[in-house]
Biopython code that builds the backbone (N, CA, C, O; Angstrom):
import numpy as np
from Bio.PDB.StructureBuilder import StructureBuilder

atoms = [
    (1, "UNK", "N", (-53.335, 95.320, -144.277)),
    (1, "UNK", "CA", (-52.890, 93.952, -144.892)),
    (1, "UNK", "C", (-51.537, 94.344, -144.007)),
    (1, "UNK", "O", (-50.978, 95.440, -144.056)),
    (2, "UNK", "N", (-51.072, 93.050, -143.068)),
    (2, "UNK", "CA", (-49.592, 92.955, -142.628)),
    (2, "UNK", "C", (-48.355, 93.030, -143.774)),
    (2, "UNK", "O", (-47.337, 93.722, -143.741)),
    (3, "UNK", "N", (-48.750, 92.186, -144.674)),
    (3, "UNK", "CA", (-47.384, 92.257, -145.438)),
    (3, "UNK", "C", (-46.333, 91.350, -145.544)),
    (3, "UNK", "O", (-45.273, 91.256, -146.161)),
    (4, "UNK", "N", (-47.274, 90.428, -144.370)),
    (4, "UNK", "CA", (-46.334, 89.142, -144.232)),
    (4, "UNK", "C", (-46.287, 88.062, -145.634)),
    (4, "UNK", "O", (-47.243, 87.768, -146.353)),
    (5, "UNK", "N", (-44.933, 87.617, -145.747)),
    (5, "UNK", "CA", (-44.959, 86.906, -147.244)),
    (5, "UNK", "C", (-45.554, 85.202, -146.893)),
    (5, "UNK", "O", (-45.373, 84.612, -145.827)),
    (6, "UNK", "N", (-46.137, 84.770, -147.858)),
    (6, "UNK", "CA", (-46.801, 83.621, -147.821)),
    (6, "UNK", "C", (-45.242, 82.865, -148.395)),
    (6, "UNK", "O", (-44.801, 83.266, -149.472)),
    (7, "UNK", "N", (-44.507, 81.833, -147.659)),
    (7, "UNK", "CA", (-43.698, 81.007, -147.998)),
    (7, "UNK", "C", (-43.818, 79.804, -148.455)),
    (7, "UNK", "O", (-42.902, 79.121, -148.913)),
    (8, "UNK", "N", (-44.961, 79.497, -148.347)),
    (8, "UNK", "CA", (-45.561, 77.915, -148.813)),
    (8, "UNK", "C", (-47.241, 77.998, -149.031)),
    (8, "UNK", "O", (-48.099, 77.468, -148.325)),
    (9, "UNK", "N", (-47.400, 78.705, -150.049)),
    (9, "UNK", "CA", (-48.833, 79.123, -150.317)),
    (9, "UNK", "C", (-49.571, 77.700, -150.781)),
    (9, "UNK", "O", (-49.035, 76.736, -151.328)),
    (10, "UNK", "N", (-51.412, 77.918, -150.269)),
    (10, "UNK", "CA", (-51.227, 76.124, -150.795)),
    (10, "UNK", "C", (-51.870, 76.576, -152.392)),
    (10, "UNK", "O", (-52.044, 75.739, -153.278)),
    (11, "UNK", "N", (-52.158, 77.977, -152.545)),
    (11, "UNK", "CA", (-52.521, 77.947, -154.079)),
    (11, "UNK", "C", (-52.528, 79.751, -154.281)),
    (11, "UNK", "O", (-52.420, 80.587, -153.384)),
    (12, "UNK", "N", (-52.709, 80.008, -155.915)),
    (12, "UNK", "CA", (-52.815, 81.412, -155.995)),
    (12, "UNK", "C", (-53.887, 81.727, -156.625)),
    (12, "UNK", "O", (-54.157, 80.795, -157.382)),
    (13, "UNK", "N", (-54.793, 82.723, -156.724)),
    (13, "UNK", "CA", (-55.873, 82.946, -157.261)),
    (13, "UNK", "C", (-55.642, 83.987, -158.340)),
    (13, "UNK", "O", (-55.347, 85.092, -157.885)),
    (14, "UNK", "N", (-55.694, 83.914, -159.416)),
    (14, "UNK", "CA", (-55.728, 84.789, -160.665)),
    (14, "UNK", "C", (-56.754, 85.691, -161.378)),
    (14, "UNK", "O", (-57.261, 85.135, -162.352)),
    (15, "UNK", "N", (-57.165, 86.878, -161.152)),
    (15, "UNK", "CA", (-58.019, 87.558, -161.479)),
    (15, "UNK", "C", (-57.912, 88.250, -162.806)),
    (15, "UNK", "O", (-57.047, 88.957, -163.325)),
    (16, "UNK", "N", (-59.367, 87.698, -163.265)),
    (16, "UNK", "CA", (-59.080, 88.213, -164.838)),
    (16, "UNK", "C", (-58.963, 89.959, -164.950)),
    (16, "UNK", "O", (-58.790, 90.535, -166.024)),
    (17, "UNK", "N", (-59.052, 90.445, -164.033)),
    (17, "UNK", "CA", (-58.959, 92.017, -163.909)),
    (17, "UNK", "C", (-58.539, 92.534, -162.688)),
    (17, "UNK", "O", (-58.692, 91.865, -161.667)),
    (18, "UNK", "N", (-58.073, 93.544, -162.661)),
    (18, "UNK", "CA", (-58.110, 94.013, -161.345)),
    (18, "UNK", "C", (-59.239, 94.270, -160.796)),
    (18, "UNK", "O", (-60.128, 95.054, -161.131)),
    (19, "UNK", "N", (-59.107, 93.213, -159.506)),
    (19, "UNK", "CA", (-60.492, 93.314, -158.809)),
    (19, "UNK", "C", (-60.553, 93.897, -157.168)),
    (19, "UNK", "O", (-59.700, 93.506, -156.371)),
    (20, "UNK", "N", (-61.365, 94.622, -156.851)),
    (20, "UNK", "CA", (-61.639, 95.216, -155.356)),
    (20, "UNK", "C", (-62.099, 94.023, -154.410)),
    (20, "UNK", "O", (-63.171, 93.468, -154.648)),
    (21, "UNK", "N", (-61.429, 93.682, -153.508)),
    (21, "UNK", "CA", (-61.394, 92.736, -152.535)),
    (21, "UNK", "C", (-61.459, 93.063, -151.327)),
    (21, "UNK", "O", (-60.594, 93.914, -151.117)),
    (22, "UNK", "N", (-62.143, 92.786, -150.250)),
    (22, "UNK", "CA", (-62.270, 93.282, -148.390)),
    (22, "UNK", "C", (-61.146, 92.662, -147.776)),
    (22, "UNK", "O", (-61.145, 91.432, -147.746)),
    (23, "UNK", "N", (-60.318, 93.200, -147.348)),
    (23, "UNK", "CA", (-59.249, 92.627, -146.610)),
    (23, "UNK", "C", (-59.427, 92.893, -144.858)),
    (23, "UNK", "O", (-59.507, 94.014, -144.356)),
    (24, "UNK", "N", (-59.459, 91.846, -144.241)),
    (24, "UNK", "CA", (-59.888, 91.809, -142.691)),
    (24, "UNK", "C", (-58.609, 91.567, -142.104)),
    (24, "UNK", "O", (-58.001, 90.555, -142.453)),
    (25, "UNK", "N", (-57.996, 92.524, -141.073)),
    (25, "UNK", "CA", (-56.560, 92.026, -140.747)),
    (25, "UNK", "C", (-57.040, 92.504, -139.020)),
    (25, "UNK", "O", (-57.037, 93.652, -138.576)),
    (26, "UNK", "N", (-57.410, 91.297, -138.313)),
    (26, "UNK", "CA", (-57.807, 91.825, -136.881)),
    (26, "UNK", "C", (-59.197, 92.478, -136.613)),
    (26, "UNK", "O", (-60.299, 91.970, -136.818)),
    (27, "UNK", "N", (-58.952, 93.526, -136.188)),
    (27, "UNK", "CA", (-60.141, 94.012, -135.952)),
    (27, "UNK", "C", (-60.286, 95.503, -137.251)),
    (27, "UNK", "O", (-61.107, 96.417, -137.189)),
    (28, "UNK", "N", (-59.378, 95.335, -138.148)),
    (28, "UNK", "CA", (-59.615, 96.465, -138.758)),
    (28, "UNK", "C", (-59.787, 95.966, -140.300)),
    (28, "UNK", "O", (-59.101, 95.004, -140.646)),
    (29, "UNK", "N", (-60.622, 96.539, -141.199)),
    (29, "UNK", "CA", (-61.226, 96.141, -142.233)),
    (29, "UNK", "C", (-60.672, 97.714, -143.331)),
    (29, "UNK", "O", (-60.575, 98.915, -143.079)),
    (30, "UNK", "N", (-60.410, 96.821, -144.635)),
    (30, "UNK", "CA", (-60.221, 97.875, -145.698)),
    (30, "UNK", "C", (-60.445, 96.972, -146.882)),
    (30, "UNK", "O", (-60.771, 95.785, -146.873)),
    (31, "UNK", "N", (-60.163, 97.914, -148.091)),
    (31, "UNK", "CA", (-60.476, 97.261, -149.284)),
    (31, "UNK", "C", (-59.301, 97.342, -150.184)),
    (31, "UNK", "O", (-58.744, 98.438, -150.250)),
    (32, "UNK", "N", (-58.814, 96.312, -150.921)),
    (32, "UNK", "CA", (-57.474, 96.641, -151.942)),
    (32, "UNK", "C", (-58.066, 96.059, -153.225)),
    (32, "UNK", "O", (-59.100, 95.411, -153.382)),
    (33, "UNK", "N", (-57.128, 96.463, -154.112)),
    (33, "UNK", "CA", (-57.132, 95.875, -155.456)),
    (33, "UNK", "C", (-56.193, 95.043, -155.913)),
    (33, "UNK", "O", (-55.009, 95.376, -155.843)),
    (34, "UNK", "N", (-56.562, 93.873, -156.433)),
    (34, "UNK", "CA", (-55.613, 92.772, -156.748)),
    (34, "UNK", "C", (-56.023, 92.320, -157.757)),
    (34, "UNK", "O", (-57.201, 92.361, -158.113)),
    (35, "UNK", "N", (-54.686, 91.597, -158.639)),
    (35, "UNK", "CA", (-54.880, 90.423, -159.586)),
    (35, "UNK", "C", (-54.444, 89.736, -159.434)),
    (35, "UNK", "O", (-54.839, 88.858, -160.200)),
    (36, "UNK", "N", (-53.048, 89.110, -158.288)),
    (36, "UNK", "CA", (-52.626, 87.997, -158.078)),
    (36, "UNK", "C", (-53.061, 87.800, -156.509)),
    (36, "UNK", "O", (-53.058, 88.724, -155.696)),
    (37, "UNK", "N", (-53.348, 86.763, -156.284)),
    (37, "UNK", "CA", (-53.615, 86.279, -154.294)),
    (37, "UNK", "C", (-52.531, 85.518, -154.141)),
    (37, "UNK", "O", (-53.129, 84.782, -154.928)),
    (38, "UNK", "N", (-51.456, 84.916, -153.896)),
    (38, "UNK", "CA", (-51.385, 83.565, -153.239)),
    (38, "UNK", "C", (-51.963, 83.315, -151.861)),
    (38, "UNK", "O", (-51.755, 84.250, -151.087)),
    (39, "UNK", "N", (-52.593, 82.356, -151.391)),
    (39, "UNK", "CA", (-53.234, 82.079, -150.204)),
    (39, "UNK", "C", (-52.673, 81.032, -149.348)),
    (39, "UNK", "O", (-51.862, 80.262, -149.863)),
    (40, "UNK", "N", (-53.024, 80.876, -147.970)),
    (40, "UNK", "CA", (-52.472, 79.686, -147.371)),
    (40, "UNK", "C", (-53.648, 78.520, -146.629)),
    (40, "UNK", "O", (-53.479, 77.439, -146.064)),
    (41, "UNK", "N", (-54.614, 79.160, -146.881)),
    (41, "UNK", "CA", (-55.965, 78.424, -146.773)),
    (41, "UNK", "C", (-57.111, 79.365, -147.587)),
    (41, "UNK", "O", (-57.070, 80.519, -148.012)),
    (42, "UNK", "N", (-58.149, 78.323, -147.598)),
    (42, "UNK", "CA", (-59.568, 79.123, -148.430)),
    (42, "UNK", "C", (-60.405, 78.102, -147.608)),
    (42, "UNK", "O", (-60.027, 77.039, -147.116)),
    (43, "UNK", "N", (-61.920, 78.818, -147.572)),
    (43, "UNK", "CA", (-63.081, 78.676, -147.210)),
    (43, "UNK", "C", (-63.822, 78.568, -148.576)),
    (43, "UNK", "O", (-63.589, 79.122, -149.650)),
    (44, "UNK", "N", (-64.781, 77.689, -148.204)),
    (44, "UNK", "CA", (-65.888, 77.433, -149.588)),
    (44, "UNK", "C", (-66.073, 78.360, -149.944)),
    (44, "UNK", "O", (-65.837, 79.088, -148.980)),
    (45, "UNK", "N", (-66.484, 79.194, -151.063)),
    (45, "UNK", "CA", (-66.958, 80.427, -151.545)),
    (45, "UNK", "C", (-65.896, 81.202, -151.689)),
    (45, "UNK", "O", (-64.804, 80.635, -151.697)),
    (46, "UNK", "N", (-65.943, 82.627, -151.834)),
    (46, "UNK", "CA", (-64.994, 83.483, -151.924)),
    (46, "UNK", "C", (-64.190, 83.849, -151.018)),
    (46, "UNK", "O", (-63.854, 85.029, -151.113)),
    (47, "UNK", "N", (-63.538, 82.996, -149.750)),
    (47, "UNK", "CA", (-62.874, 83.966, -148.832)),
    (47, "UNK", "C", (-61.321, 82.963, -148.535)),
    (47, "UNK", "O", (-61.276, 81.849, -148.012)),
    (48, "UNK", "N", (-60.408, 83.609, -148.946)),
    (48, "UNK", "CA", (-58.911, 83.307, -148.669)),
    (48, "UNK", "C", (-58.239, 83.601, -147.531)),
    (48, "UNK", "O", (-58.688, 84.580, -146.935)),
    (49, "UNK", "N", (-57.283, 83.054, -147.029)),
    (49, "UNK", "CA", (-56.602, 83.705, -145.886)),
    (49, "UNK", "C", (-55.120, 83.685, -146.179)),
    (49, "UNK", "O", (-54.570, 82.659, -146.579)),
    (50, "UNK", "N", (-54.484, 84.809, -145.982)),
    (50, "UNK", "CA", (-52.893, 85.245, -146.654)),
    (50, "UNK", "C", (-52.213, 85.295, -145.335)),
    (50, "UNK", "O", (-52.390, 86.319, -144.674)),
    (51, "UNK", "N", (-51.413, 84.294, -144.812)),
    (51, "UNK", "CA", (-51.114, 84.659, -143.281)),
    (51, "UNK", "C", (-52.399, 85.024, -142.425)),
    (51, "UNK", "O", (-53.429, 84.362, -142.554)),
    (52, "UNK", "N", (-52.320, 85.983, -141.639)),
    (52, "UNK", "CA", (-53.167, 86.431, -140.814)),
    (52, "UNK", "C", (-54.131, 87.032, -141.106)),
    (52, "UNK", "O", (-54.983, 87.243, -140.242)),
    (53, "UNK", "N", (-54.328, 87.587, -142.682)),
    (53, "UNK", "CA", (-55.305, 88.458, -143.530)),
    (53, "UNK", "C", (-56.223, 87.567, -144.017)),
    (53, "UNK", "O", (-55.911, 86.493, -144.530)),
    (54, "UNK", "N", (-57.586, 88.055, -143.848)),
    (54, "UNK", "CA", (-58.604, 87.377, -144.589)),
    (54, "UNK", "C", (-59.171, 88.100, -146.001)),
    (54, "UNK", "O", (-59.703, 89.209, -146.041)),
    (55, "UNK", "N", (-58.914, 87.143, -147.237)),
    (55, "UNK", "CA", (-59.689, 88.138, -148.092)),
    (55, "UNK", "C", (-61.131, 88.005, -148.592)),
    (55, "UNK", "O", (-61.303, 86.831, -148.922)),
    (56, "UNK", "N", (-62.022, 88.595, -148.744)),
    (56, "UNK", "CA", (-63.368, 88.290, -149.037)),
    (56, "UNK", "C", (-63.330, 88.744, -150.729)),
    (56, "UNK", "O", (-62.849, 89.836, -151.031)),
    (57, "UNK", "N", (-63.795, 87.955, -151.629)),
    (57, "UNK", "CA", (-63.700, 87.966, -152.964)),
    (57, "UNK", "C", (-65.312, 88.238, -153.349)),
    (57, "UNK", "O", (-66.180, 87.457, -152.961)),
    (58, "UNK", "N", (-65.623, 89.425, -154.152)),
    (58, "UNK", "CA", (-66.458, 89.526, -154.501)),
    (58, "UNK", "C", (-67.566, 87.961, -155.417)),
    (58, "UNK", "O", (-67.065, 87.207, -156.250)),
    (59, "UNK", "N", (-68.617, 87.900, -155.072)),
    (59, "UNK", "CA", (-69.278, 86.832, -155.832)),
    (59, "UNK", "C", (-69.201, 86.627, -157.436)),
    (59, "UNK", "O", (-69.161, 85.593, -158.104)),
    (60, "UNK", "N", (-69.193, 88.449, -157.934)),
    (60, "UNK", "CA", (-69.151, 88.046, -159.337)),
    (60, "UNK", "C", (-67.541, 88.319, -160.279)),
    (60, "UNK", "O", (-67.137, 88.638, -161.397)),
    (61, "UNK", "N", (-67.116, 87.987, -159.103)),
    (61, "UNK", "CA", (-65.137, 88.266, -159.538)),
    (61, "UNK", "C", (-64.979, 86.857, -160.729)),
    (61, "UNK", "O", (-65.419, 85.725, -160.526)),
    (62, "UNK", "N", (-64.354, 87.249, -161.766)),
    (62, "UNK", "CA", (-64.289, 86.254, -162.612)),
    (62, "UNK", "C", (-62.573, 85.856, -162.323)),
    (62, "UNK", "O", (-61.646, 86.599, -162.645)),
    (63, "UNK", "N", (-62.475, 84.985, -161.884)),
    (63, "UNK", "CA", (-60.752, 84.374, -161.388)),
    (63, "UNK", "C", (-60.617, 82.643, -161.431)),
    (63, "UNK", "O", (-61.633, 81.953, -161.352)),
    (64, "UNK", "N", (-59.489, 82.140, -161.542)),
    (64, "UNK", "CA", (-58.967, 80.747, -161.570)),
    (64, "UNK", "C", (-58.284, 80.824, -160.266)),
    (64, "UNK", "O", (-58.015, 81.824, -159.601)),
    (65, "UNK", "N", (-58.026, 79.423, -159.995)),
    (65, "UNK", "CA", (-57.535, 79.310, -158.778)),
    (65, "UNK", "C", (-56.282, 78.215, -159.278)),
    (65, "UNK", "O", (-56.664, 77.283, -159.985)),
    (66, "UNK", "N", (-54.974, 78.278, -158.982)),
    (66, "UNK", "CA", (-54.088, 77.312, -159.278)),
    (66, "UNK", "C", (-53.909, 76.780, -157.789)),
    (66, "UNK", "O", (-53.948, 77.570, -156.846)),
    (67, "UNK", "N", (-53.709, 75.398, -157.608)),
    (67, "UNK", "CA", (-53.393, 74.904, -156.623)),
    (67, "UNK", "C", (-52.275, 73.399, -156.752)),
    (67, "UNK", "O", (-51.835, 73.004, -157.831)),
    (68, "UNK", "N", (-52.108, 73.024, -155.993)),
    (68, "UNK", "CA", (-51.187, 71.882, -155.616)),
    (68, "UNK", "C", (-49.738, 72.405, -156.753)),
    (68, "UNK", "O", (-49.307, 71.891, -157.785)),
    (69, "UNK", "N", (-49.292, 73.696, -155.937)),
    (69, "UNK", "CA", (-48.012, 74.226, -156.068)),
    (69, "UNK", "C", (-46.814, 73.250, -156.112)),
    (69, "UNK", "O", (-46.967, 72.337, -155.300)),
    (70, "UNK", "N", (-45.850, 73.186, -156.708)),
    (70, "UNK", "CA", (-44.532, 72.234, -156.560)),
    (70, "UNK", "C", (-43.480, 73.500, -157.361)),
    (70, "UNK", "O", (-43.688, 74.332, -158.245)),
    (71, "UNK", "N", (-42.151, 73.077, -156.424)),
    (71, "UNK", "CA", (-41.037, 73.723, -157.412)),
    (71, "UNK", "C", (-40.930, 73.588, -159.094)),
    (71, "UNK", "O", (-41.001, 72.505, -159.674)),
    (72, "UNK", "N", (-40.759, 74.802, -159.722)),
    (72, "UNK", "CA", (-40.839, 74.125, -161.165)),
    (72, "UNK", "C", (-39.639, 74.115, -161.703)),
    (72, "UNK", "O", (-38.840, 74.930, -161.239)),
    (73, "UNK", "N", (-39.241, 73.335, -162.659)),
    (73, "UNK", "CA", (-38.203, 73.270, -163.358)),
    (73, "UNK", "C", (-38.277, 74.348, -164.120)),
    (73, "UNK", "O", (-39.090, 75.186, -163.730)),
    (74, "UNK", "N", (-37.255, 74.773, -165.791)),
    (74, "UNK", "CA", (-37.370, 75.151, -166.630)),
    (74, "UNK", "C", (-38.498, 76.088, -166.918)),
    (74, "UNK", "O", (-38.691, 77.293, -166.761)),
    (75, "UNK", "N", (-39.219, 75.000, -167.433)),
    (75, "UNK", "CA", (-41.242, 75.620, -167.729)),
    (75, "UNK", "C", (-41.986, 74.853, -167.042)),
    (75, "UNK", "O", (-41.670, 73.713, -166.703)),
    (76, "UNK", "N", (-42.907, 75.343, -166.811)),
    (76, "UNK", "CA", (-44.592, 74.682, -166.291)),
    (76, "UNK", "C", (-45.547, 75.017, -166.959)),
    (76, "UNK", "O", (-45.473, 76.104, -167.533)),
    (77, "UNK", "N", (-46.639, 74.276, -167.094)),
    (77, "UNK", "CA", (-47.962, 74.836, -167.448)),
    (77, "UNK", "C", (-48.677, 75.155, -166.908)),
    (77, "UNK", "O", (-48.824, 74.528, -165.859)),
    (78, "UNK", "N", (-49.504, 76.143, -167.125)),
    (78, "UNK", "CA", (-50.766, 76.388, -166.499)),
    (78, "UNK", "C", (-52.062, 76.496, -167.103)),
    (78, "UNK", "O", (-52.272, 77.165, -168.115)),
    (79, "UNK", "N", (-53.027, 75.764, -166.414)),
    (79, "UNK", "CA", (-54.448, 75.919, -167.101)),
    (79, "UNK", "C", (-55.146, 76.204, -166.257)),
    (79, "UNK", "O", (-54.906, 76.130, -165.052)),
    (80, "UNK", "N", (-56.406, 76.683, -166.934)),
    (80, "UNK", "CA", (-57.402, 76.800, -165.563)),
    (80, "UNK", "C", (-58.632, 75.771, -166.248)),
    (80, "UNK", "O", (-58.390, 75.002, -167.179)),
    (81, "UNK", "N", (-60.123, 75.930, -165.536)),
    (81, "UNK", "CA", (-60.840, 75.195, -166.437)),
    (81, "UNK", "C", (-61.580, 75.362, -167.567)),
    (81, "UNK", "O", (-62.537, 76.129, -167.665)),
    (82, "UNK", "N", (-61.123, 74.611, -168.473)),
    (82, "UNK", "CA", (-61.758, 74.905, -169.909)),
    (82, "UNK", "C", (-60.612, 75.531, -171.022)),
    (82, "UNK", "O", (-60.759, 75.643, -172.239)),
    (83, "UNK", "N", (-59.537, 75.866, -170.273)),
    (83, "UNK", "CA", (-58.768, 76.740, -170.729)),
    (83, "UNK", "C", (-57.497, 75.950, -171.255)),
    (83, "UNK", "O", (-57.040, 74.996, -170.626)),
    (84, "UNK", "N", (-56.953, 76.405, -172.446)),
    (84, "UNK", "CA", (-55.495, 75.598, -173.078)),
    (84, "UNK", "C", (-54.412, 76.062, -172.080)),
    (84, "UNK", "O", (-54.266, 77.118, -171.463)),
    (85, "UNK", "N", (-53.859, 75.170, -172.118)),
    (85, "UNK", "CA", (-52.365, 75.240, -171.258)),
    (85, "UNK", "C", (-51.436, 76.247, -171.741)),
    (85, "UNK", "O", (-51.030, 76.203, -172.902)),
    (86, "UNK", "N", (-51.040, 77.234, -170.852)),
    (86, "UNK", "CA", (-49.888, 78.333, -171.453)),
    (86, "UNK", "C", (-48.903, 77.924, -170.796)),
    (86, "UNK", "O", (-49.112, 77.111, -169.895)),
    (87, "UNK", "N", (-47.674, 78.341, -171.050)),
    (87, "UNK", "CA", (-46.299, 77.746, -170.680)),
    (87, "UNK", "C", (-45.894, 78.987, -169.832)),
    (87, "UNK", "O", (-46.331, 80.128, -169.987)),
    (88, "UNK", "N", (-45.191, 78.665, -169.119)),
    (88, "UNK", "CA", (-44.360, 79.763, -168.267)),
    (88, "UNK", "C", (-43.154, 80.370, -169.018)),
    (88, "UNK", "O", (-42.635, 81.371, -168.523)),
    (89, "UNK", "N", (-42.734, 79.939, -169.989)),
    (89, "UNK", "CA", (-41.863, 81.033, -170.993)),
    (89, "UNK", "C", (-42.219, 81.542, -171.951)),
    (89, "UNK", "O", (-41.615, 82.453, -172.518)),
    (90, "UNK", "N", (-43.397, 80.983, -172.351)),
    (90, "UNK", "CA", (-44.486, 82.048, -173.249)),
    (90, "UNK", "C", (-45.341, 83.327, -172.108)),
    (90, "UNK", "O", (-45.641, 84.396, -172.638)),
    (91, "UNK", "N", (-45.516, 83.223, -171.328)),
    (91, "UNK", "CA", (-45.921, 84.311, -170.298)),
    (91, "UNK", "C", (-44.974, 85.650, -169.922)),
    (91, "UNK", "O", (-45.168, 86.856, -169.770)),
    (92, "UNK", "N", (-43.631, 84.553, -169.851)),
    (92, "UNK", "CA", (-42.074, 85.781, -169.674)),
    (92, "UNK", "C", (-41.960, 86.389, -170.853)),
    (92, "UNK", "O", (-41.811, 87.611, -170.846)),
    (93, "UNK", "N", (-42.002, 85.721, -172.027)),
    (93, "UNK", "CA", (-42.053, 86.305, -173.253)),
    (93, "UNK", "C", (-42.804, 87.121, -173.622)),
    (93, "UNK", "O", (-42.260, 87.896, -174.409)),
    (94, "UNK", "N", (-44.077, 87.388, -173.385)),
    (94, "UNK", "CA", (-44.857, 88.254, -173.443)),
    (94, "UNK", "C", (-44.892, 89.531, -172.883)),
    (94, "UNK", "O", (-45.362, 90.529, -173.430)),
    (95, "UNK", "N", (-44.205, 89.452, -171.392)),
    (95, "UNK", "CA", (-44.289, 90.356, -170.442)),
    (95, "UNK", "C", (-43.170, 91.625, -170.649)),
    (95, "UNK", "O", (-43.128, 92.550, -169.837)),
]
sb = StructureBuilder()
sb.init_structure("model")
sb.init_model(0)
sb.init_chain("A")
sb.init_seg("    ")
for serial, (resi, resn, name, xyz) in enumerate(atoms, 1):
    if name == "N":
        sb.init_residue(resn, " ", resi, " ")
    sb.init_atom(name, np.array(xyz, "f"), 0.0, 1.0, " ", f" {name:<3s}", serial, name[0])
structure = sb.get_structure()
């Protein structure tokens, strides 16, 4: 992984639990355990780009994708398919 920060991600992948993904950076390949992945591009299926790195997510991984990101005011709501919205302030309070 290059460690390049993504300043304007297309979306964020939130995993239900820490998940092992294959990370490809140029000719090098490794495995990383992640829970959150901001990405700059996505291909159909479980392949995400984060800067110059490519992340291959296992088919059986449980995750949701948050897209259409925009700057937030004091409070935002996050929801996944079929899930109830969760406010950012309640997430911050539980942390």
